[in-house]
C-alpha positions as CSV (number, residue, x, y, z in Angstrom):
1,M,-25.6,-2.5,14.0
2,T,-25.2,-1.5,17.4
3,N,-24.7,-4.8,19.0
4,V,-22.1,-5.4,16.3
5,V,-20.6,-1.7,17.0
6,D,-20.4,-2.7,21.3
7,R,-18.1,-5.4,20.8
8,I,-15.1,-3.2,19.0
9,G,-13.5,-2.6,22.0
10,D,-13.3,-5.8,23.5
11,V,-12.0,-7.5,20.4
12,S,-9.6,-4.5,19.4
13,T,-7.8,-5.1,23.1
14,S,-7.1,-8.4,22.4
15,L,-5.5,-8.1,19.8
16,V,-3.2,-5.4,20.8
17,D,-0.6,-8.3,21.6
18,L,-0.9,-9.6,18.2
19,Y,-0.3,-6.2,16.3
20,K,2.8,-5.9,18.7
21,D,4.0,-9.4,17.9
22,L,3.7,-8.5,14.2
23,H,5.4,-5.4,14.2
24,A,8.4,-7.0,16.0
25,N,8.3,-9.8,13.8
26,P,8.0,-7.8,9.9
27,E,8.8,-10.2,6.9
28,L,9.8,-8.7,3.0
29,S,7.4,-9.1,0.2
30,F,6.6,-12.7,-0.8
31,A,8.6,-14.0,2.5
32,E,5.1,-13.9,4.7
33,H,5.2,-16.7,5.9
34,R,5.1,-16.4,9.8
35,T,2.3,-13.7,9.3
36,A,0.0,-16.1,6.8
37,G,0.5,-18.6,9.2
38,I,-1.3,-16.6,12.0
39,V,-3.6,-15.7,10.2
40,A,-4.7,-18.7,8.6
41,D,-4.8,-20.3,11.9
42,R,-7.0,-17.3,13.2
43,L,-9.7,-17.8,10.7
44,R,-9.7,-21.6,11.3
45,D,-10.9,-20.7,14.6
46,L,-13.7,-18.3,13.2
47,G,-15.1,-21.1,11.1
48,F,-13.8,-19.4,8.1
49,E,-13.2,-21.5,4.9
50,V,-9.5,-20.7,4.7
51,H,-7.4,-20.8,1.4
52,S,-3.3,-20.3,1.9
53,G,-0.5,-20.1,-0.6
54,V,-2.4,-18.0,-2.9
55,G,0.0,-16.1,-5.0
56,G,2.6,-17.5,-3.4
57,T,1.7,-16.4,0.9
58,G,-1.2,-15.0,0.3
59,V,-4.7,-16.0,2.4
60,V,-8.0,-15.9,2.0
61,G,-11.0,-16.8,3.9
62,V,-14.5,-17.0,2.9
63,L,-17.6,-17.2,5.7
64,R,-21.0,-17.7,3.9
65,N,-24.1,-16.5,5.7
66,S,-26.9,-16.9,3.2
67,S,-28.3,-19.8,1.4
68,D,-30.4,-17.4,-1.0
69,L,-27.3,-15.0,-2.7
70,R,-28.8,-12.5,-5.2
71,N,-27.1,-12.3,-8.8
72,S,-24.0,-10.6,-7.8
73,S,-24.2,-8.9,-12.0
74,D,-27.2,-7.1,-10.6
75,L,-25.4,-5.6,-7.7
76,R,-22.7,-4.5,-9.6
77,N,-24.8,-2.8,-12.6
78,S,-27.0,-1.4,-10.0
79,S,-26.9,2.6,-9.6
80,D,-28.5,2.3,-6.2
81,L,-26.6,-0.6,-4.1
82,R,-28.1,0.7,-0.8
83,N,-31.4,-2.0,-1.0
84,N,-29.8,-5.4,-2.2
85,S,-29.0,-7.8,0.3
86,G,-26.9,-11.2,0.3
87,A,-24.1,-9.7,-1.4
88,T,-20.1,-11.0,-1.8
89,V,-18.1,-8.6,0.2
90,L,-14.4,-8.6,-0.1
91,L,-12.1,-6.7,2.7
92,R,-8.4,-7.0,2.0
93,A,-5.6,-6.3,3.9
94,D,-2.0,-6.4,2.9
95,M,0.7,-8.1,5.0
96,D,4.4,-7.2,3.4
97,A,7.0,-4.9,5.6
98,L,9.9,-3.0,4.2
99,P,13.7,-3.1,3.8
100,V,13.9,-0.2,6.5
101,E,15.7,-0.2,10.2
102,E,13.5,1.0,12.7
103,V,14.7,3.8,15.2
104,T,11.1,4.3,17.0
105,G,12.2,3.2,20.6
106,L,9.1,1.1,20.7
107,D,9.6,-1.9,23.3
108,Y,8.1,-3.8,20.4
109,A,10.2,-2.3,18.0
110,S,11.7,-4.4,14.7
111,T,15.5,-5.8,15.0
112,E,14.5,-8.5,12.5
113,R,16.9,-8.5,9.0
114,G,16.2,-10.9,5.8
115,T,17.2,-11.2,2.4
116,D,15.7,-9.0,-0.5
117,K,15.1,-10.0,-3.5
118,E,18.4,-8.6,-5.1
119,G,20.1,-11.3,-2.6
120,N,20.9,-8.5,0.1
121,D,20.8,-8.3,3.8
122,V,18.3,-5.9,5.1
123,P,17.2,-4.6,8.1
124,I,12.7,-5.1,8.1
125,M,10.2,-2.8,9.6
126,H,6.7,-2.6,9.3
127,A,7.0,1.1,8.1
128,C,4.1,1.3,6.1
129,G,1.8,0.0,8.6
130,H,0.4,-3.1,7.1
131,D,0.6,-4.8,10.7
132,M,-2.2,-2.7,11.5
133,H,-3.9,-3.3,8.4
134,V,-3.7,-7.2,9.0
135,V,-4.6,-6.8,12.8
136,A,-7.6,-4.8,12.5
137,L,-9.2,-6.9,9.3
138,L,-8.7,-9.8,11.7
139,G,-10.4,-8.1,14.0
140,A,-13.4,-7.3,11.2
141,A,-13.2,-10.6,10.6
142,R,-14.2,-11.7,14.1
143,I,-16.7,-9.3,14.7
144,L,-18.5,-10.6,11.8
145,S,-18.2,-14.4,12.6
146,E,-19.5,-13.7,15.9
147,T,-22.7,-11.7,14.9
148,V,-24.3,-13.6,12.0
149,D,-27.4,-12.9,13.0
150,S,-26.8,-9.1,12.3
151,W,-26.0,-9.7,8.5
152,S,-26.5,-12.1,5.2
153,G,-24.4,-12.5,2.3
154,T,-20.9,-14.0,1.7
155,L,-17.9,-12.3,3.7
156,E,-14.3,-12.5,1.7
157,V,-10.9,-11.3,3.8
158,V,-7.8,-11.5,1.8
159,F,-4.4,-10.8,2.9
160,Q,-2.4,-10.3,0.5
161,P,1.5,-10.6,0.2
162,A,4.1,-8.4,-1.9
163,E,1.8,-4.8,-1.7
164,E,5.3,-2.9,-1.6
165,L,6.4,-4.8,-4.9
166,G,2.8,-4.0,-6.8
167,A,3.0,-7.5,-7.6
168,G,0.9,-9.3,-4.8
169,A,-2.9,-8.6,-5.9
170,Q,-1.9,-9.8,-9.5
171,A,0.3,-13.0,-8.2
172,M,-3.6,-13.9,-6.5
173,V,-5.5,-13.4,-9.5
174,D,-3.1,-15.1,-11.5
175,D,-2.4,-17.8,-9.5
176,G,-6.8,-18.3,-9.6
177,L,-8.2,-16.1,-6.9
178,Y,-11.4,-16.2,-8.2
179,D,-11.6,-19.9,-9.3
180,R,-11.3,-20.9,-5.6
181,I,-14.0,-18.4,-4.2
182,P,-16.9,-16.4,-5.9
183,K,-16.3,-12.5,-7.4
184,P,-17.0,-9.9,-5.5
185,D,-19.9,-7.6,-5.4
186,V,-17.6,-4.7,-4.1
187,V,-13.9,-4.7,-2.8
188,L,-13.2,-2.8,0.5
189,G,-9.8,-1.3,2.1
190,Q,-7.9,1.2,4.1
191,H,-4.4,2.4,4.7
192,V,-2.8,3.9,7.8
193,A,-1.8,7.5,7.1
194,P,0.4,9.7,8.9
195,A,-3.1,11.5,10.0
196,P,-4.8,11.8,13.3
197,A,-6.6,8.6,14.7
198,G,-10.4,9.2,14.5
199,I,-10.2,10.9,10.9
200,V,-10.6,8.9,7.8
201,G,-10.0,10.0,4.3
202,L,-12.2,9.1,1.2
203,H,-11.7,10.3,-2.3
204,S,-14.2,9.6,-5.3
205,G,-12.3,8.5,-8.3
206,A,-8.5,9.0,-9.6
207,A,-7.6,8.4,-5.1
208,F,-4.1,7.4,-5.7
209,A,-1.4,7.6,-8.0
210,A,0.2,5.2,-10.7
211,A,3.9,4.3,-9.5
212,D,6.8,3.3,-11.8
213,S,9.3,1.9,-10.7
214,M,12.8,1.9,-12.9
215,L,16.5,0.6,-12.3
216,V,19.0,2.8,-14.5
217,R,22.7,1.6,-14.7
218,M,25.2,4.1,-16.9
219,F,28.8,2.7,-18.3
220,G,31.8,4.7,-18.2
221,R,35.7,3.5,-17.9
222,G,37.0,2.8,-14.4
223,G,40.5,3.5,-13.4
224,H,42.6,5.1,-10.8
225,G,41.7,8.3,-9.4
226,S,44.8,10.1,-9.9
227,R,44.3,9.9,-13.5
228,P,40.6,11.0,-14.2
229,E,41.5,11.5,-18.0
230,T,42.2,8.2,-18.5
231,T,38.5,7.5,-17.2
232,I,35.0,8.3,-18.2
233,D,33.5,8.9,-14.6
234,P,30.5,7.1,-14.2
235,I,29.8,8.9,-11.2
236,V,29.5,12.0,-12.8
237,M,27.4,11.0,-15.8
238,A,24.9,9.4,-13.5
239,A,24.7,12.1,-11.1
240,S,24.3,14.6,-13.9
241,A,21.2,12.5,-15.1
242,V,19.7,12.8,-11.7
243,M,20.0,16.6,-11.6
244,R,18.6,17.1,-15.2
245,L,16.0,14.6,-14.2
246,Q,14.6,17.0,-11.2
247,T,13.5,19.0,-14.1
248,V,11.1,17.0,-15.8
249,V,8.4,17.8,-13.6
250,S,8.9,21.2,-13.0
251,R,9.4,21.8,-17.0
252,E,8.0,19.2,-18.7
253,I,4.2,18.6,-17.3
254,A,1.7,21.3,-16.6
255,G,1.4,22.7,-13.0
256,N,-2.0,21.3,-12.9
257,D,-1.2,17.7,-13.6
258,T,0.3,15.5,-10.9
259,G,3.5,13.9,-11.3
260,V,6.5,13.3,-8.8
261,L,9.6,11.9,-9.3
262,T,12.0,10.5,-6.8
263,V,15.4,9.2,-7.0
264,G,15.7,6.6,-3.7
265,Q,18.9,5.0,-4.6
266,F,22.2,5.8,-6.1
267,H,25.3,3.1,-5.9
268,A,28.5,3.3,-7.1
269,G,32.3,2.5,-6.9
270,T,34.3,0.8,-4.0
271,K,36.9,2.9,-3.2
272,N,38.0,6.7,-2.8
273,N,40.7,6.4,-4.9
274,I,38.7,4.2,-7.7
275,I,36.9,5.6,-10.4
276,A,34.5,3.0,-11.1
277,D,33.4,1.4,-14.2
278,H,29.6,1.9,-13.8
279,A,26.9,3.7,-11.5
280,E,23.1,3.1,-11.2
281,F,20.2,4.5,-9.8
282,G,16.8,3.6,-9.0
283,L,13.7,6.3,-9.3
284,S,10.1,6.1,-8.4
285,I,7.3,8.0,-10.8
286,R,4.1,9.0,-9.7
287,T,1.5,10.3,-12.3
288,V,-2.4,10.2,-12.3
289,N,-3.3,11.2,-16.3
290,P,-1.9,7.9,-18.6
291,E,-0.8,10.4,-21.1
292,V,1.3,12.6,-18.4
293,R,3.0,8.9,-17.0
294,T,3.9,8.4,-20.8
295,R,5.4,11.6,-20.8
296,V,7.5,11.5,-18.0
297,L,8.6,7.7,-18.8
298,D,9.6,9.2,-22.5
299,A,12.0,11.9,-21.0
300,V,13.3,9.8,-18.4
301,H,14.8,8.0,-21.1
302,R,15.7,10.4,-23.0
303,I,17.3,12.9,-20.3
304,V,19.3,9.4,-19.4
305,R,20.7,8.1,-23.0
306,A,21.5,12.3,-23.6
307,E,23.4,12.2,-20.5
308,A,25.6,9.0,-21.1
309,Q,26.2,10.5,-24.4
310,A,27.1,13.9,-23.6
311,S,29.9,11.8,-21.3
312,G,31.2,9.8,-24.2
313,A,29.7,6.4,-22.6
314,V,31.0,3.3,-23.4
315,R,27.7,1.9,-24.2
316,E,24.2,2.8,-23.9
317,P,22.7,2.6,-20.4
318,E,20.2,0.0,-19.2
319,L,16.9,1.5,-18.3
320,I,14.9,-1.5,-16.2
321,A,11.2,-1.2,-15.5
322,Q,10.3,-2.8,-11.7
323,E,7.7,-2.5,-9.6
324,S,4.1,-0.6,-11.7
325,F,1.0,0.4,-10.1
326,P,-2.1,1.4,-11.6
327,V,-4.4,4.1,-10.6
328,L,-6.5,3.3,-7.8
329,I,-10.2,4.9,-9.2
330,N,-12.8,5.0,-6.0
331,D,-16.4,4.0,-7.3
332,G,-18.2,7.2,-7.0
333,A,-21.5,5.6,-5.7
334,A,-20.1,3.2,-3.7
335,C,-17.7,6.1,-2.0
336,D,-20.8,8.1,-1.1
337,R,-22.6,5.3,0.7
338,I,-19.7,4.3,2.5
339,S,-18.8,8.1,3.3
340,A,-22.5,8.5,4.8
341,A,-21.8,5.0,6.8
342,F,-18.9,6.4,8.5
343,K,-20.3,10.0,9.4
344,G,-22.9,8.1,11.2
345,V,-19.5,6.3,13.1
346,F,-16.6,9.0,13.1
347,G,-18.8,12.1,13.0
348,E,-19.5,14.6,10.1
349,H,-15.8,16.0,11.1
350,G,-14.4,12.6,11.2
351,V,-14.7,11.7,7.4
352,I,-12.5,14.0,5.0
353,D,-12.2,14.3,1.3
354,P,-8.1,14.7,1.3
355,G,-8.0,14.6,-2.4
356,P,-6.2,12.3,-4.8
357,V,-2.7,11.1,-2.9
358,T,0.5,10.5,-4.7
359,G,1.0,7.4,-2.6
360,S,0.2,4.1,-4.6
361,E,-1.7,0.7,-3.8
362,D,-2.5,-2.2,-6.1
363,I,-5.7,-3.1,-4.3
364,G,-7.5,-1.8,-7.8
365,I,-6.2,-5.1,-9.6
366,L,-8.6,-7.3,-7.2
367,A,-11.4,-4.8,-8.1
368,D,-11.0,-4.9,-11.8
369,A,-10.4,-9.0,-12.2
370,A,-14.1,-9.0,-10.4
371,G,-15.2,-6.3,-12.2
372,A,-16.5,-4.4,-8.8
373,P,-16.8,-1.8,-7.5
374,L,-13.6,-0.5,-5.4
375,V,-13.5,2.0,-2.2
376,Y,-10.6,2.4,-0.3
377,W,-9.6,5.1,2.2
378,L,-6.7,6.4,4.3
379,L,-7.3,5.5,8.4
380,G,-5.6,8.3,10.5
381,G,-2.7,6.7,12.7
382,A,-1.2,9.5,14.5
383,D,-1.4,10.7,17.9
384,P,-4.5,13.0,17.7
385,E,-3.0,15.4,20.8
386,A,0.9,15.3,19.2
387,Y,-0.6,15.9,15.9
388,L,-2.6,18.8,16.8
389,K,0.9,19.9,18.5
390,A,2.4,19.6,15.4
391,A,-0.3,21.6,13.6
392,T,-0.6,24.4,15.8
393,A,3.6,24.8,15.1
394,G,3.7,24.4,11.7
395,T,5.6,20.9,12.4
396,V,3.8,18.4,11.5
397,G,6.4,17.6,8.2
398,E,9.1,17.5,11.4
399,D,7.1,15.7,14.4
400,I,4.7,13.8,12.8
401,A,6.5,10.9,11.1
402,S,5.1,9.4,7.7
403,N,5.1,6.0,5.7
404,H,8.3,4.3,5.5
405,S,10.5,6.5,7.6
406,P,12.0,4.4,10.1
407,R,10.6,6.3,12.9
408,Y,7.0,5.1,11.5
409,A,4.2,3.8,13.9
410,P,1.1,4.6,14.3
411,V,-0.4,4.8,17.6
412,I,-2.0,1.4,18.7
413,Q,-4.7,3.2,20.3
414,P,-7.7,4.8,18.9
415,T,-6.0,3.5,15.4
416,L,-7.0,-0.5,15.7
417,D,-10.3,0.2,17.3
418,N,-11.3,2.7,14.3
419,G,-9.5,0.4,11.7
420,I,-11.7,-2.4,12.7
421,T,-14.7,0.1,13.1
422,A,-14.2,1.2,9.8
423,L,-14.1,-2.5,8.3
424,T,-17.0,-3.6,10.0
425,T,-19.4,-0.7,9.3
426,A,-18.5,-0.2,5.4
427,A,-18.8,-4.3,5.2
428,L,-22.1,-4.5,7.0
429,E,-23.3,-1.2,4.1
430,W,-23.4,-4.6,2.0
431,L,-24.1,-7.2,3.9
432,S,-27.7,-6.8,5.0
């Protein structure tokens, strides 16, 4: 392990320019063509067997370093994974960016624009840190490919498209991912977060919430703004629904249940003196318990339809399901193993249990399709000194930008060092 860790600094330094390049050239979900091409070329240079175009724009690299691999089912079914060797390990990074206009002020900030899946021209930014995920995984792949005397087994590195849509992992599975590569014995991955760099967060069990996105369209009767009595105003109708929806979490689910309902967009009308004939808004729901999920979704349908009826809507509203993410479940035994390994490199205080988070992730689909345990952790990406200053002042929420913010960008170092270290350490727990 020592000779592996000793290489991380040099490899990380060599990847800083690539990180800046990817950050400045983000791509939307299922449009990650440039990123995928860079990844595929680098993996080939490292000696990986490369599969491109998996699930659209996904890239997979496979490096076999043993001629005597054990039966993977033995490892998956074992309650003590420590003494097995010759495992197949899958490390995953997501590649897509978001329709956000960057205002970080960085000299490598994105000015890119693109077309979203609805055909709209939008700004593009790596506002969720997927560029850091890609570069950290490339770093781990390089280190492991150059230290094959330190491990045995099969290493699989998956660069996944369209995580932001909750669709990329399923697309890869549906496109025959596990017909092209062996099913892994464990699936590992990480997500950069607005915690101090140097901290990793790992929670056993239900670690990330399920997510459901929905588009709601409500229909009125348009007309002149000076004669509202001749119309049925869809903006008032939809606004009433939005306000009433805020009571779902506060009044319809128990205080000890996890539930978040956010309306992230609202669109209606074209001019100040015209009452539109329809309005639409989009919402995101986060839950952990399937019963709570059903209760919240039922409440959304009930409230939207009731507000439409109360307003005298000319037709029933449309509630269109969009992205959906399952609950992410971290395997308990595998989490314990990774946590112990992380404490060996990050220290006892560098590994925390953040508890369940209300963010969502689709990596669990890759693990479920393989019948393999999953371990997915948070990687601190905020400047430690800035975070400490904000925490002392009680201004973390104001001063430390979080994922999906136009101000979000992880500090490159030590985040990149730590990301490569975490992935390499976790992989070597099985590749022994």
